[in-house]
C-alpha positions as CSV (number, residue, x, y, z in Angstrom):
1,M,13.9,5.6,28.5
2,S,10.9,4.1,30.2
3,R,8.1,2.5,28.2
4,P,4.8,4.3,27.9
5,E,3.0,1.3,29.5
6,S,4.9,1.8,32.7
7,T,4.1,5.4,33.1
8,G,0.4,4.9,33.9
9,H,-2.9,4.2,32.2
10,A,-3.1,4.6,28.4
11,S,-5.9,7.1,28.7
12,L,-3.6,9.3,30.7
13,F,-0.5,8.9,28.6
14,Y,-2.3,9.6,25.3
15,N,-3.7,13.0,26.3
16,A,-4.7,15.7,23.9
17,K,-1.2,16.9,23.4
18,E,0.3,13.4,22.9
19,A,-2.6,12.4,20.5
20,R,-2.0,15.5,18.4
21,K,1.7,15.0,18.3
22,Y,1.3,11.3,17.4
23,D,-1.2,12.0,14.6
24,S,0.8,14.9,13.1
25,S,4.1,13.0,12.9
26,S,4.7,11.9,9.3
27,R,7.1,9.3,10.6
28,M,4.6,7.8,13.0
29,V,1.9,7.8,10.3
30,G,4.2,6.0,7.9
31,I,5.1,3.4,10.6
32,Q,1.5,2.8,11.5
33,R,0.6,2.4,7.9
34,E,3.2,-0.2,7.2
35,I,2.4,-2.3,10.3
36,T,-1.3,-2.1,9.4
37,E,-0.6,-3.3,5.8
38,R,1.3,-6.2,7.2
39,A,-1.5,-7.0,9.6
40,I,-4.0,-7.0,6.8
41,E,-1.8,-9.2,4.8
42,L,-1.7,-11.8,7.6
43,L,-5.4,-11.4,8.2
44,R,-6.0,-12.8,4.6
45,L,-9.6,-11.4,4.2
46,P,-11.4,-12.3,0.9
47,S,-11.1,-9.6,-1.7
48,P,-13.9,-7.0,-1.3
49,S,-14.0,-6.3,-5.1
50,P,-17.5,-6.8,-6.6
51,R,-15.8,-7.9,-9.8
52,E,-14.4,-10.9,-7.9
53,G,-17.8,-11.5,-6.3
54,G,-16.5,-10.2,-2.9
55,A,-18.0,-7.9,-0.3
56,P,-16.3,-5.5,2.2
57,G,-15.2,-7.2,5.4
58,F,-16.4,-6.0,8.7
59,V,-13.2,-5.6,10.8
60,L,-12.7,-4.7,14.4
61,D,-9.7,-2.4,15.2
62,V,-8.8,-2.8,18.9
63,G,-6.8,0.1,20.2
64,C,-7.6,2.1,17.1
65,G,-6.0,5.3,18.4
66,S,-6.3,8.2,16.0
67,G,-7.8,6.1,13.2
68,L,-4.7,5.7,11.1
69,S,-5.1,1.9,10.8
70,G,-8.8,2.4,10.1
71,Q,-7.9,4.6,7.2
72,V,-5.8,1.8,5.7
73,L,-8.7,-0.6,6.2
74,E,-10.8,1.8,4.2
75,E,-8.3,1.9,1.4
76,H,-8.5,-1.9,1.2
77,G,-12.3,-1.6,0.8
78,H,-13.3,-2.8,4.3
79,V,-15.8,-1.4,6.9
80,W,-14.4,-1.1,10.4
81,V,-15.2,-0.3,14.0
82,G,-12.5,1.0,16.3
83,C,-12.4,1.0,20.0
84,D,-9.8,2.8,22.2
85,V,-9.4,3.7,25.9
86,S,-8.1,7.2,25.1
87,R,-10.8,9.8,24.4
88,D,-8.3,12.2,23.0
89,M,-7.1,9.6,20.5
90,L,-10.7,9.0,19.5
91,N,-11.3,12.7,19.0
92,M,-8.5,12.7,16.5
93,A,-10.0,9.7,14.8
94,N,-13.4,11.3,14.8
95,E,-12.0,14.4,13.1
96,R,-10.7,12.3,10.3
97,I,-14.0,10.5,9.8
98,E,-15.9,13.8,9.9
99,E,-13.6,15.4,7.4
100,K,-14.3,12.6,5.0
101,R,-18.0,12.7,5.6
102,E,-18.1,16.5,5.0
103,A,-16.1,16.0,1.8
104,S,-18.7,13.5,0.6
105,Q,-21.6,15.9,1.4
106,N,-19.9,18.8,-0.3
107,G,-19.9,17.0,-3.6
108,G,-16.3,16.0,-3.9
109,D,-14.4,19.3,-3.4
110,S,-11.7,17.4,-1.4
111,S,-11.3,14.6,-4.1
112,S,-7.8,13.4,-4.5
113,D,-5.7,14.0,-7.6
114,D,-6.2,10.4,-8.6
115,D,-9.9,11.1,-8.8
116,E,-9.3,14.1,-10.9
117,D,-7.1,12.2,-13.3
118,E,-9.7,9.4,-13.6
119,S,-12.4,11.9,-14.4
120,M,-10.2,13.4,-17.1
121,E,-9.7,9.9,-18.6
122,Q,-13.5,9.6,-18.7
123,H,-13.7,12.5,-21.2
124,D,-14.1,15.3,-18.7
125,G,-17.1,13.7,-17.1
126,P,-18.3,14.7,-13.6
127,K,-16.1,14.0,-10.7
128,R,-16.9,11.1,-8.5
129,R,-18.4,12.0,-5.1
130,P,-16.0,10.7,-2.4
131,E,-17.5,8.0,-0.2
132,P,-18.1,8.8,3.5
133,S,-15.8,7.0,5.9
134,P,-17.1,3.5,6.6
135,G,-15.6,3.6,10.1
136,D,-17.2,4.0,13.5
137,L,-15.7,4.5,17.0
138,L,-16.3,3.3,20.5
139,H,-14.7,4.5,23.8
140,H,-13.9,1.3,25.6
141,D,-11.2,-0.4,27.6
142,M,-10.4,-3.7,25.9
143,G,-9.3,-5.2,29.2
144,T,-12.9,-5.3,30.4
145,G,-14.0,-7.4,27.4
146,L,-15.5,-6.4,24.0
147,P,-19.1,-5.3,24.2
148,F,-20.3,-6.6,20.8
149,R,-22.8,-9.2,19.8
150,P,-21.5,-12.7,19.1
151,A,-20.2,-13.5,15.6
152,T,-20.2,-9.9,14.5
153,F,-16.8,-9.4,12.8
154,D,-15.1,-10.9,9.8
155,G,-11.7,-10.2,11.3
156,C,-9.8,-8.2,13.9
157,I,-6.6,-6.2,13.9
158,S,-4.8,-4.4,16.7
159,I,-1.7,-2.2,16.3
160,S,0.6,-1.7,19.3
161,A,-2.0,-2.0,21.9
162,L,-2.1,-5.5,23.3
163,Q,1.0,-5.1,25.5
164,W,-0.8,-2.6,27.6
165,L,-2.8,-5.4,29.2
166,C,0.4,-6.9,30.6
167,Y,0.8,-4.0,33.0
168,S,-1.2,-3.1,36.2
169,N,-1.9,0.5,36.9
170,S,-4.2,-0.2,39.9
171,K,-5.0,-3.0,42.4
172,D,-8.0,-4.1,40.4
173,Q,-6.0,-4.5,37.2
174,I,-4.7,-8.1,37.1
175,P,-2.9,-8.7,33.8
176,R,-3.8,-12.3,33.4
177,R,-7.5,-11.7,34.2
178,R,-7.7,-8.8,31.8
179,L,-6.0,-10.8,29.0
180,V,-8.4,-13.7,29.5
181,R,-11.4,-11.4,29.6
182,F,-10.2,-9.7,26.3
183,F,-9.5,-13.0,24.4
184,S,-12.6,-14.6,25.7
185,S,-14.8,-11.8,24.4
186,L,-12.8,-11.6,21.1
187,Y,-13.5,-15.3,20.6
188,K,-17.2,-14.6,20.9
189,V,-17.4,-11.5,18.7
190,L,-15.5,-13.1,15.7
191,R,-17.4,-15.1,13.2
192,R,-16.3,-18.7,12.8
193,G,-13.6,-18.9,10.2
194,A,-12.4,-15.4,11.0
195,R,-8.9,-14.5,12.1
196,A,-7.3,-11.9,14.3
197,V,-3.9,-10.2,13.9
198,L,-2.6,-8.4,16.9
199,Q,0.7,-6.6,16.6
200,F,2.4,-5.9,20.0
201,Y,5.6,-5.1,21.7
202,P,6.5,-7.5,24.5
203,E,8.9,-6.1,27.0
204,T,10.0,-9.5,28.1
205,S,9.6,-13.2,27.2
206,E,7.2,-13.4,30.2
207,H,4.8,-11.1,28.5
208,A,4.8,-13.0,25.2
209,I,4.2,-16.3,27.1
210,L,1.4,-14.8,29.2
211,I,-0.3,-13.4,26.1
212,S,0.0,-16.7,24.3
213,E,-1.3,-18.8,27.2
214,C,-4.3,-16.6,27.7
215,A,-5.2,-16.8,24.0
216,A,-4.9,-20.6,24.0
217,R,-6.9,-20.9,27.2
218,V,-10.1,-19.5,25.6
219,G,-9.8,-21.8,22.5
220,F,-7.7,-19.9,19.9
221,A,-5.2,-21.6,17.7
222,G,-2.4,-19.8,16.0
223,G,0.9,-18.3,16.9
224,I,3.3,-15.4,17.1
225,V,4.8,-14.3,13.8
226,V,8.1,-12.4,14.2
227,D,9.3,-10.2,11.4
228,Y,13.0,-9.5,11.2
229,P,13.9,-11.4,14.4
230,N,17.6,-10.5,14.2
231,S,17.0,-6.8,14.0
232,T,16.7,-4.9,17.2
233,K,14.9,-1.9,15.6
234,A,12.9,-3.6,12.9
235,K,11.6,-6.6,14.8
236,K,7.8,-6.8,15.0
237,H,5.6,-9.4,16.8
238,Y,2.2,-10.3,15.4
239,L,-0.1,-12.7,17.3
240,V,-2.1,-14.4,14.6
241,L,-5.2,-16.2,15.9
242,S,-7.6,-18.6,14.2
243,F,-10.5,-21.0,15.0
244,E,-8.9,-23.8,13.0
245,R,-7.3,-26.3,15.3
246,A,-4.8,-27.3,12.7
247,Y,-3.9,-23.7,11.8
248,K,-0.2,-22.8,12.0
249,A,0.9,-19.2,11.9
250,P,2.9,-18.3,8.7
251,A,6.6,-17.7,8.8
252,G,7.8,-14.2,9.5
253,L,9.8,-11.9,7.3
254,T,13.6,-12.2,7.4
255,G,16.5,-10.6,5.7
256,A,19.0,-7.8,6.1
257,E,16.6,-5.4,4.6
258,G,14.8,-5.0,7.8
259,A,17.9,-4.1,9.8
260,A,17.9,-0.6,8.5
261,A,14.4,0.2,9.7
262,Q,13.9,2.6,12.6
263,S,11.6,2.0,15.5
264,P,9.8,4.6,17.7
265,T,11.6,5.8,20.8
266,G,11.1,3.6,23.8
267,G,9.9,0.6,21.9
268,G,6.5,0.6,23.6
269,S,4.8,3.2,21.4
270,R,1.8,2.5,19.2
271,G,4.0,1.9,16.1
272,G,7.2,0.5,14.8
273,Q,8.7,0.4,11.3
274,G,9.9,-2.4,9.0
275,S,11.3,-2.3,5.5
276,Q,8.7,-2.3,2.8
277,E,11.3,-3.4,0.2
278,G,12.4,-6.2,2.5
279,R,8.8,-7.3,3.0
280,Q,8.3,-7.4,-0.8
281,A,11.5,-9.4,-1.3
282,D,10.6,-11.8,1.4
283,R,7.1,-12.3,0.0
284,E,8.5,-13.0,-3.5
285,R,11.0,-15.5,-2.0
286,R,8.2,-17.3,-0.1
287,E,6.0,-17.5,-3.2
288,G,8.8,-18.9,-5.2
289,R,9.8,-21.7,-2.9
290,G,8.0,-24.8,-1.8
291,A,6.1,-25.5,1.4
292,E,9.0,-27.7,2.7
293,K,11.5,-24.9,2.4
294,E,9.1,-22.4,4.0
295,E,8.6,-24.8,7.0
296,G,12.3,-25.3,7.2
297,G,12.9,-21.6,7.7
298,R,10.8,-21.3,10.8
299,E,13.8,-21.6,13.1
300,D,14.9,-18.1,12.0
301,Q,11.7,-16.4,13.0
302,G,12.6,-15.8,16.6
303,V,9.3,-16.9,18.2
304,D,6.5,-19.0,16.7
305,I,3.7,-20.3,18.8
306,A,1.5,-22.9,17.2
307,Q,-1.4,-24.7,18.8
308,E,-1.3,-28.3,18.0
309,G,-4.5,-29.6,19.6
310,E,-4.5,-31.5,22.8
311,P,-1.3,-31.4,25.0
312,E,0.9,-34.3,24.3
313,E,1.6,-37.1,26.8
314,E,4.9,-37.2,28.6
315,G,7.6,-38.8,26.6
316,E,6.1,-37.6,23.3
317,G,7.0,-34.6,21.2
318,D,10.2,-33.3,19.7
319,E,13.2,-35.3,20.9
320,E,15.5,-32.3,20.3
321,G,13.4,-29.9,22.4
322,Y,11.9,-29.7,25.9
323,Q,8.5,-30.8,27.1
324,V,6.7,-29.3,30.1
325,H,3.2,-29.1,31.3
326,G,3.2,-26.3,34.0
327,E,3.7,-22.6,33.9
328,E,6.6,-22.4,36.3
329,E,8.3,-25.3,34.7
330,A,7.8,-23.7,31.3
331,R,9.4,-20.4,32.4
332,S,12.4,-22.3,33.9
333,V,12.9,-24.3,30.7
334,L,12.4,-21.2,28.6
335,R,15.3,-19.4,30.4
336,E,17.5,-22.5,30.0
337,A,16.5,-22.8,26.4
338,I,17.4,-19.3,25.5
339,G,20.8,-19.7,27.0
340,A,21.3,-22.9,25.1
341,G,20.2,-21.5,21.7
342,P,17.3,-22.5,19.4
343,C,14.9,-25.0,20.9
344,V,11.2,-26.0,21.1
345,C,9.2,-25.9,24.4
346,K,5.9,-27.6,24.8
347,C,3.4,-25.9,27.2
348,F,-0.4,-26.2,27.2
349,G,-0.3,-27.6,23.6
350,W,1.6,-24.7,22.2
351,A,5.2,-24.9,20.8
352,Y,7.6,-22.1,21.6
353,H,10.4,-21.7,19.1
354,I,13.0,-19.5,20.7
355,T,16.4,-18.1,19.6
356,L,19.0,-16.4,21.6
357,E,18.5,-13.1,19.9
358,Q,14.8,-12.9,20.7
359,F,14.6,-12.0,24.4
360,E,16.9,-10.8,27.1
361,L,16.1,-12.2,30.5
C-alpha cells in the first residue's frame, strides 16, 4: 500500500472525509495520544504546577491535525498553538476547542465524572467551571517557514508530520530547501534553552539523513531517538533537538513489549502505536541503572544522531567506525555500514549509529 505522502499534497489527502474518519477512530486517537505522551516526556518541560512554582509552557504543535496532540498538552497543563496545512483537519480541531469553550461558558454542564467526584468530596460544593481550551490554530504550510516572532515558544512537538517535507508534489517544492526553511524558522521561534521533539516516519534511510543534516545545518544539536528498533510495527522515530551543543539525545525504549504493538496502515499515517506497559518498564529500568549502562545500551536503539560540536579532523573519531565529510560519501558508507552490521558514521559533526534492522536500502 502506498504511503499517504506519495499520493499528493497533505491538504488534499486530509480532506473533510479523511479528517472526520481520522478523528472518529478510537484506535487512531489512542495511537496519537501515546505518541504525544512520549513526545512530551522527551520534551522535558518544567512542571506547570503552581505548587512547584511552575507555570504553563507555551508549546508549538507543528502539523497539529485535528488537535488530538493539543488536547494532551492541555491535560499536562500547557498552552499551545497548532499549525497545519489541512483546513479540514483544522476544522476538526476548532470544533474540539469550541466545544470546550462552550462548556466553560455554560457553567460546567459538560464537566467530567472526575469533576463531579471531586465536588462531592468537597461536601457537595458547587461544581468547578471547566476551563476553556488554551489552544489556538493557524492554517500554514510548515515547509514555507514558521510565521512567529523570535523566541516565542518554550518547546515544540510534531506528530507524524515532518516526513511530508521529504516529498515533492510540485516543481517548486524542493525537499532540502523546505526542510532548511522549516528548521531555520524553528530555530528562531524557540526560546533559548527550549527543545523540540518531532516524531516522524522515514520511508528510507535517505530521508532520516536528509532531515538530520538540515537540522544540524541551522545550528541544532540533538539526535534521533528510536523506540523499539527491532519491531517493525512498534518502531517510532523522534527527532529531539536542543540548543545545547553538548546535548545528546536520550536512549530509546527497547524490549519485547513493543513488538506486540500495531501501527497504522501504510506506515505513513499521522500516528503509530507503541506499548504503554513497555514504555513504563523501560523507564523504570533506565531509572534504576547508572549512566554508564544507559550509554552502553545505545547500540540497540537503531539510529541515534548526536551533534558533537565541530566536525572532527581526518584520522580522528571512533576507530571502530567510519569517518566521512561529504554527503555522497556518507550515503555510500551508510549503505556499506548497514550491510556490515552496527557501526558509527561521522558526517557534518553528527554520529549515525545504524543497525541492520533499521533500514532497508
